[in-house]
N, C-alpha and C positions, 0 to 999 in steps of 0.2 A: 609452643613458640611464645616468648616473652613479650616481644615488642615489633612493631612496624618495620623497624631497620633490619630485624633478622628476617623477615619475610621477604624484603626487598632483595636481601642479600641472596636468598635462596632461588628467589626468581632470576636474579642475575646469572646464577650458574646454569639456568636452564636456556635462557634466551640473550643474554648479554645485556650489560646496562642501556646500551643503545636503543633497545627495544622496549625500554620501560619509561613511563612518564608518571612522576608522581609530584611535581612541584605545583603548588596551588594555582600559580599563573597559567601553566599549560593544561590543567585539569578543567579549567573553566570552559574550554572548548567541548568538552563532554557532559555539561551539567544538563543538556537536553537534546531532543532530537528535533524533529520539524514543529513539534507540539512544544511551544515555549512556556506553557503553564507547568507548574509542578516541578521546578528545577531542583536538581539534587548533584553535587558533586561527588565523584567517586574518590575513594582513598588512593587508588593508582589505576593506570591503563598500562596493559601489556600487549605486544603485538608479535604473536607467534606466527612462524613462516611455514609450517607443515603440521601435519596431523601428530607426529610423536610430540613435537613441542606442546600442542594442545593437552594432549595426553598428560603430559608430566606436570602442566600447570595446574590442569583440575585435580589431578591426584594430590598435589601439594595443598591446593586450597580447601579440597574435601577432608583431608586429614586434619587440617588446622580449623576446620568449621568456620571458614570465612567465605561469605556468599559471592557469588560472581554472576556477571551479566555478559551475554555475547552482543557483539555489536558490529554492524556492518558499516555502511556510508553515514548512517544517522539521519537518513531522509525520511523516517518513519513519522506518522501524524498521531500517535496515540500514546507516547511516553514509554513504549515497549522497550527501550535499551537503555534506560537511565536507571540509577540506583538510589530509590528512595530510602532504602534499608541500609544502604552504605555498602562496603566491599569493593571488589575489583572488577573493572571492564576488560574483557577479552576482545580487543578488536581483531577482526579478520581481514582487514583491509590488505595486508601483506601476501595473504594467501590469494593471490589473483591470476592463477594460470589456467590456461584450458589445456587440461591433460591429455585429450583424446577426442578426435572426431572421426566417427564412423559413418561415412556416406551411405555405405550400402545399406546398413541397418537403420540408419537415419537417427543417430543420437550422438550427444557429445557428452564429455566428462569434465565439469569445470570445479574449481575450487570456489568456496563461497565468496571471496571477495572480487571476482569477475563482475564487472559492470554489465548490466542487462543488455545493453544495446551493443557492446562490444563482441557479444557470443554471436549475435545475428550479423553483424559486420564481417566477422571472422568466415562464417559459413556461406555467406551470400554468393560466393564464386562457384559453390557446388550447387546453386539453384535452390538453397536451403535458408530457413530463418528460425529463429525462436520466437514462438507466436505471443506469450504474454508481453505485453507493452505499456507498464505503468506510465503515467505522465513523467514521472521523474527517471524514466529508463536510461537517460543519459549519465546519470550519476548514482543510481541506486544499484545495490549488489544482488545477484541471484540468491545468495544466502538470505538476505534480508527479505526478498520476495517469498523464499520458502517459508521463513518464520511466519510472515502475515497472509500468506496465501495470496499475494497481489493479483489484480487483474489487469484493466485498462481497457481503452478504447474498443479493442478487438474482442473482447471476452465474449460479447453476443455470439460470436460464431465459433470461436476458437476455445473458449472456455478459460478458467483462472489457472493459476500455477500448478495447483494439484493434477490438472489434467495433462500436464507435460513434464512431469516427473516420474521416472522409472525406478530409481533407486538412490539411496542415500547412504553416506558413510558417516557415522555419528559417534562422538565421544559421549558417552553417559556422564551423569554427574559424578560417579565414582571413579571416572577416569578409564572405564572399560571401553574398548572400541567394538562396536557392531556394525552391520550392514542390514539394511531393510530394502526389500525389492530386488530387482535384477536388472540386467541391460535389456531384458524383453519386456514387453508391455504387461504381461501377464506372469505372476510367480505363484508359486504354490504356497499354501497357508495364508495366514491373515495378512491384510494389507497394511503392514505397519509403516511403510512409507507414506501412504496416504494419511494415516492417523497422525504422524508426525509433522507433516506440512500444515501450517496454520497454528501449530502449538505455541507460537510466539517465543521460542527459546526457553520455555520452561520444562522441556523433556530432555534437553542435552544440546550439544553444540555440533552442527553439521560442518563436516570438512571436505567432503567431495559430493557432487551433485550429478547424477547421470539424467540429462535432459532430452526429452524428445525434440527432434528436429522435424520441421514441417515444410514440404516442399513450397517455394514461391508460387503465387497464383500466375496463371499465364497471362491475365489481363487485370486491369483494376478500373473502375468508374467511380470518381470520387467528385462529389459535387455538395455546394451550399444550396440551401433553400432557405429564402429570407420570408418570414410572416409578420404581419403587423402585431400580432398578440401572442402570448406565450401558450395561451389555450388551444389555438389553431396548430400550433408546433406540436403539442402533446398528443392532441387528437389525431394528428397525422401519424405519430408513432404506432398507436394501436391500430390504425388503418393499415399501415404496412405490414404488421406482424400478422394481422388477421388475413391478409392476402396470401400468406403462404411464403412469401419471400423473406429469408433471414439474411439480412445484410451483414456484411463483415464488421461494420461498425455503425452505430446509430447515436450520434452525440448532440446535445441540445445546450444552447447557452441563451441567457437572458440579455436584456438591453444594458443592464449594468456591467456585464463581462464585454459586450460588444463596444462599450465606450472605451475599456482598457484596451482591447484588442486593436481598435482603430488608432489609438494613440501609439501604440507599441509598433504595428505592423503595416499601417497603411493599407488596409485592404479594401477600401472603398466601400464600405458598408452603408446601405441606403440609410438615410437619417431618420425614417420613419420605421425602420425594421424593429419590432419588439422582441423578436427572437431569430435565432438561427438554427438549422438542423444540418448537421454534417452526416451526409450518406456515403458510405464506401461499399460497393459491390465488388466481388472479385470472383475469380474461376475462369472458366472457358468462355471464350468470346460468345459462343453459341447460347450460353445460358445468362450472361451479364446483360447482353442487349435487350432480351424481352423483359428481363427483371426491372431493368432502368425505366422502361416505358410503364410497367406496373406502378413502379414507386412514385414516378411523375404523375400518374393519374390519381394516386392517393393523395398527393401533395396539393394537386390542383383542386380536388374535391373539398379540401380543407382550407381554400382561399391562400393558397401560396402567392406571394407577390411577385418574385421572379426566382431564376435558378442561375447558378454560375458553375459551370464545369471546368475541372482541371483537364486540360487537353495536352499538357506535357508532364513528364515526370518532376521537372522543376516545380511547376505549378502545384502538384500534388503535394510535394514535399514541403513547399511554403504553407499550405493549408494545415498540414499535421503538425508542423512547427509551431503554427500559431495557436492550435488547439492545445499541445501539450506544454506550450509555455503560457498559456492563459493565465494560470495562477500567479506566476511571476509577473505578468503584465499588469495585475491588479494594484501592484506597488505604484503605479503611475496615478491611481485615482485615491490611494488610501495610505496611511502611515503603517497600518496593521491590518490582518484578517485572520479569522479563525474558522478553519474548515471542518465541517462534518461529513459522514459518509454513511448515513442511514440508507436503508433499504425498505422500499415498499412494493407491492405488486403493482404491475403496470396499470391496471385498471384504476388504481387509487391515485396515479400520478396527478390528475386534475385537482383532486380535493387535496392532496398533500401540498402542492404548490400554492394553492390558495391559503392554505395553513401557513405556510412559510412567510407569505406577504403579510398575513395577519400579525404574525408573531413580530415581524420587524415593524409594523406599524405601532404595536403595543408598546415596544421597547425604544421606540424612536431610533431605529438603526436601519442601516442599508444592508440587505443580503443580496449577493449576487449568486445567481445559480449557473453551475455547469455540471452537467450530469450524463451518466450511460444511460440515455433514455430507453434503450431497448431493453434492458434488464432492472430498470427501476432502481439503479444506484445513485443516490442523489449527493452532490458536492455543494451544499449552501455554503457560502464563504460569507462570514459576517464581517463587515468592514467597520473598523473602529480605529481609535487613537489609545494605545496603551498608556499614554501618560495621563489620561483623564480616567481617575478612579471610578467615578460614578458610571461612565460609559464601559468600562472593564467589567464592572460587576453585572451590568445589563447584558452584557455579551454572553456570561456564564448562565443567567438565567434564561436567555432565549437559546441558548444551546440545550439546556435541560428539557425545555418545551419542546423543540425540535426532535429530540431523541424519544421523548414520550409520545409524541405524535406518530413517529414511525411504528412504535410498538402498538398503538392505538388503531392504526390502520391495517394491522396483520403484517406489519414487516419486521425487520430485525436491526440491530445496532450498528453493523458493519459490513461493508461490502468487500472491503480489502485493506483498510487501515488497522483493522485489529482492535482489540479491546484494550489492552495495555494497562496504563493507570487511568486513562481518560474515561473510560465507560464502564469501568469494573462495578461502580456502585449502582449501576443500572441493571446489571445482571440478574438480581432477584426480582425485578419487574418482569422480565422476558421469560425466566426459566423458574420451576418449581424447585423446592428445597430438595427434593428427591433427584432433580436433574443435576443440580449443582453439585451434590454429594455424589453422583455418579461420575461426574466430570473430575472432580478432586480426586476421587480413588484412582481414575485412571493416570493422572498426573503423578501420583504417589508411586505407582509401579515403575516409573521412570526416574523419579526425583523424590525418594522418600524422605529426605532431610531437608528437602525445600531450599537447598543452597543456590540452586540453578535460577536465575532470574526471578527471585522472589517477590511477593508484594504486587503480583500482576493478576489480571483477568477477573479473580474471585473477589467479591466484596469482603471488605475487612472493617474492623471497628474503627479504624483511623483512615481517613481520606488521604490521597497523595499530598494534598495541599497541608494538612497537618503535619505529614511526615517531612515535607519540603521545608516547612517553617521551622521545624525543631532541628532540620538536618541531622537525622538519626544517622548511625551507621559508622560510630567510632569503635572499631572492633580491636584496638590496640592500645 
């Protein structure tokens, strides 16, 4: 193929010109995901509407050796769906149908563009829900969740995305259509569906997802616990887990976040509260009531100031909306923020929180902390003004120290956001050369020519910043 115009003409024959974006003005929308560092404008974006169109697009791009990157709603936070090496974005947002709901066997088949919360809303009338619930669940897509192996507040009890995927229909980077797993929880042979979940779009493009549906609990007990210090809240988390009670969710927020939440949602948070613990217990009444008393006892032992129980469905909903929109609420107290999602063992949470505040002080920055306390998945949000170059540089340095501390405390780089562009240069700090080589060889089994979402996960000689500054990617 000689030029870009010829490629667009061939793509038009597959999906129509109305499903192709190629003007620079429109492409700016796709220059980043939720991580606004390392921007890169693709050469075109295409919007297939079914599996066959995805196959035809991929075959064309593979034949012409043009790199391509799958993209969902663009809510990711690691640069996983941008194009630092140029090429075409394949947007799956028009593939947004729920194809099948099997209430007897408790599964649904959904296209990758289905919004996470829409699936639960659709099956709620059957007494079921889709358990993984990222904070962005009202906009993020299930295809994106599969790519990043997303979690959410209820990960503690119900697990991450990989625990809720039975089967996948995938277009490989050569255009071949394959199916991994089955409609039943266990299938013969290798767990290739499990291998694919979390591969960040580097193994192929998922076009159908068979999701496990979970019965809605008979009852909930959701409440806030206020503490004077962050340390008291963290110690309570360890105490609760040690008691044998596994809450459905155990979320913690510090005073910086509380300031933003109060401004946004008027929760009447006590002014002297240094942290809040959101606790949710669910199941049968016979279990929830005694578990509530055990959790209260753990909180009181660790100097809880007060409790606030949700007594109605509306109150519970309001609490969770506030938690899931806490990141957005930070916009009330800062022009910009940068979120990390490192993980440390629960036993290391007190030391890690202390380290976070030390890093904030070192770089003269404010860091607000929201985290899945039950499983040690941190979300420190570094508050800054992007117009201030000196402050922006400090944010990058602080972020590096945060990730390094997670590794030093025996943790890992990401709980649910993925490696993408953002953390790939840290991979050789966490894994040995042989480990990385084994991972790359696995990727090559699916993606031997490295055309599908190239330049992600593994360390390269050039960082994503260098790539974006040079705006590599002119393949035509």
